[in-house]
C-alpha positions in Angstrom: -0.3 0.2 -0.1 2.7 2.8 1.0 6.0 2.9 0.8 7.8 5.4 3.4 12.1 6.2 3.8 13.8 8.5 5.8 15.9 9.3 8.3 16.7 11.8 11.6 18.8 11.9 14.9 16.2 10.0 16.8 15.6 7.1 14.8 17.9 6.4 12.4 17.1 5.3 8.8 13.3 4.7 8.5 12.0 2.3 6.5 8.4 1.6 7.0 6.1 -0.3 4.4 2.8 -0.6 4.7 0.5 -4.1 3.1 -3.4 -4.6 2.4 -3.4 -8.1 4.5 -6.5 -8.9 2.4 -4.1 -9.1 -1.1 -1.1 -10.4 0.8 -3.0 -13.9 1.7 -5.1 -13.6 -0.8 -8.3 -13.2 0.8 -10.9 -13.2 -2.3 -14.3 -11.9 -0.9 -12.9 -10.4 2.8 -15.4 -8.8 4.6 -17.8 -5.9 3.0 -16.6 -2.4 4.4 -13.3 -3.5 6.3 -9.8 -3.0 5.3 -6.8 -4.7 6.9 -3.6 -3.4 7.0 -0.1 -5.4 8.1 3.1 -2.4 8.9 6.6 -3.4 8.9 8.8 -0.6 9.9 12.3 -0.8 10.3 14.5 1.8 12.6 18.1 1.2 12.2 18.5 3.2 16.1 15.4 1.6 17.5 14.8 -1.9 16.2 12.0 -3.8 14.2 8.6 -3.0 14.4 5.5 -4.5 13.2 1.6 -3.9 13.5 -1.9 -4.5 12.1 -4.7 -2.0 11.7 -8.9 -3.5 10.6 -10.7 -0.8 9.5 -14.6 -1.3 9.8 -17.8 1.1 8.1 -20.5 -1.9 8.2 -24.6 -2.0 8.4 -24.2 -4.7 11.1 -21.8 -6.2 13.0 -21.6 -8.9 15.4 -25.2 -9.6 14.4 -26.2 -6.1 15.8 -28.2 -4.0 13.1 -27.2 -0.7 12.4 -24.1 1.4 11.0 -21.0 0.7 13.0 -17.6 2.3 12.1 -14.4 1.5 13.9 -10.8 0.8 13.9 -8.7 -1.9 15.9 -5.1 -0.5 16.1 -2.0 -2.8 17.2 1.7 -2.1 17.0 5.0 -2.8 18.8 8.6 -2.5 18.8 11.5 -4.3 20.4 13.1 -1.0 21.1 17.0 -0.8 21.5 16.9 2.6 21.4 16.5 5.5 23.9 13.3 8.0 23.9 14.3 12.0 22.8 11.2 13.6 24.3 12.6 17.3 23.7 14.6 19.7 25.5 15.9 18.2 28.8 14.6 14.8 27.9 16.8 13.8 25.3 18.2 10.2 26.9 15.0 8.5 28.4 15.9 4.6 28.9 12.5 3.0 28.0 10.5 1.6 30.9 10.0 -1.8 28.7 11.9 -3.5 26.2 9.3 -4.4 24.1 6.9 -1.6 23.7 3.2 -1.1 22.0 -0.1 0.3 22.0 -3.2 -1.2 21.5 -6.1 1.3 20.4 -9.8 0.8 19.0 -12.8 2.4 19.0 -16.4 1.4 17.8 -19.6 3.2 16.9 -22.7 2.0 16.2 -26.4 3.2 15.9 -28.5 0.5 16.9 -31.7 0.2 14.6 -33.8 0.5 18.2 -32.4 4.0 18.4 -29.4 3.5 20.8 -25.8 4.1 20.1 -23.3 2.3 21.7 -19.5 4.1 21.7 -16.5 1.9 22.8 -12.8 2.6 22.4 -9.4 1.2 24.2 -5.9 2.4 24.6 -3.3 0.2 26.2 0.1 1.1 25.8 3.5 -0.5 27.4 4.9 2.5 29.4 4.5 6.4 30.2 6.6 7.7 27.3 5.5 5.2 24.2 3.0 7.4 22.3 5.1 10.6 23.0 8.1 9.2 21.3 6.3 7.1 18.5 2.9 8.4 18.1 3.6 12.2 18.9 0.6 14.2 16.6 -1.6 11.8 19.1 -0.2 12.9 22.0 -0.1 16.5 21.4 -3.7 16.6 20.3 -6.0 13.9 21.3 -6.9 13.2 25.5 -5.2 10.1 26.9 -6.2 6.8 25.4 -9.0 5.0 27.8 -10.7 1.9 27.9 -14.7 1.8 28.6 -18.1 1.6 26.7 -21.2 3.9 26.9 -24.8 3.8 25.6 -27.1 6.6 24.5 -30.4 7.0 23.6 -32.5 10.4 22.1 -35.9 11.2 22.8 -36.7 14.6 21.4 -35.2 16.8 23.7 -34.5 14.2 26.7 -31.2 12.0 26.3 -30.6 9.2 28.6 -26.9 8.0 28.4 -24.4 5.9 30.9 -21.0 5.2 30.7 -17.7 3.5 32.1 -14.3 4.1 31.2 -10.9 3.3 33.3 -7.2 4.6 32.0 -5.7 0.7 31.5 -1.8 1.1 32.6 0.4 -1.5 32.5 1.0 -3.7 35.3 4.8 -2.3 35.8 3.2 0.9 36.5 0.9 -0.2 38.7 3.2 -1.8 41.0 5.7 1.4 41.0 2.2 3.5 41.6 2.7 5.2 38.0 
């Protein structure tokens, strides 16, 4: 699907290749309204990163009828480098050798009038997003894991929501 190359002081020489997984594995009839991609990323100063993401825009999902959109994205790297996060934070040793993130969003409007939203956000350590997904770190809120349901009726709304910020177990034991 896409090939990118570059070089800088933080990641070194970079070669990033994204594949259409359905085409790569010869899937002739993938589920309608879905795209599945695989990523292979090489950073000479950091290591080899691998990932996959599934995007969907369907009229039903898991037997629930109603327009549904979402994404599930998993990416990880066996990191051999140090984080450079700006002035005064240029040599941060990562808390983990294997670093990753799991991100997901789902939104569906059911035919009975309810709207369901769900999201998942899990990272391996505190500085991973800031180093590897800087734009998301700067512009979006912290990743959360949660679910919500909402029903609108004229000028009234009923909604229920539950969410949490999931931390890797080593952060919890450190009081992070």
